[in-house]
C-alpha positions, 0 to 999 in steps of 0.5 A: 350263603345257603343258610340265608336262602334256606331260612328265607324259604323256611319262613314262608312255611307254617310252624308245623311245616317248619318243624318238619323241615328240621333238622338242617345242617351245613357249612360255608365260608364268608371271606375269612370266617368259616360258618357251620350250623345245625338247626334241630328243634324250634323249641330248643335254644339257638346257640351262637359261638365264635372262636377264641384266639389261638384257634388259628385255622387256615383255609387248607385245614377246613374239611367237611368234618371240621368243627369250629370252636363250640360247635360240638358243645351245641351238638352234645347239648342237643341245641340249635347251633351256629358256630363261627371260626376265624381263619388266620391270626389277625381276624377279629370278625369284622369283614363286611360280608360277615356283618352283612350276613349277620344282619340278614341272619338275625331277621330270619331267626324269629321262630327261635325264641331263645338265642344264646351267645358263648365265646372266649377271648376273641370269641367273647369280643365277637359275642359282645360286639354282635349281641344286640344285632343277633338279639341274644338273650343270654351271654356267656363270655370267658375272658373277652378281649376288649382292646389290644392296646398295651398300657 
């Protein structure tokens, strides 16, 4: 993914060079998850968002202007944002490529001192599931789904 390559090269820069290289923005598709990001300032928090149930976007709905759930919130708050949008109805953010991407991403984000997670429903599940992997310091979970077992 483009973001991983960019971050890998960015890590070799001095802090001043890193700050001058920002902002960077882009998007990509990881199997059945659309990722959109904007990194603007090392001194601001990095917000991760994962989309909730009910945002059943399909590949054909994706355009360069499409914003995953929570992305515009990050833009409005002028923080760094990496937003994940599931595609389809039964997607629980469990693809191997996504998890491999998150493992690599986490190791490349050391310059960002404050990492936040925000999710609702299925997105709350994902934030909780990936909180340790992404080294999130603070989480805001609304109605996180923890099981689909009906009892």
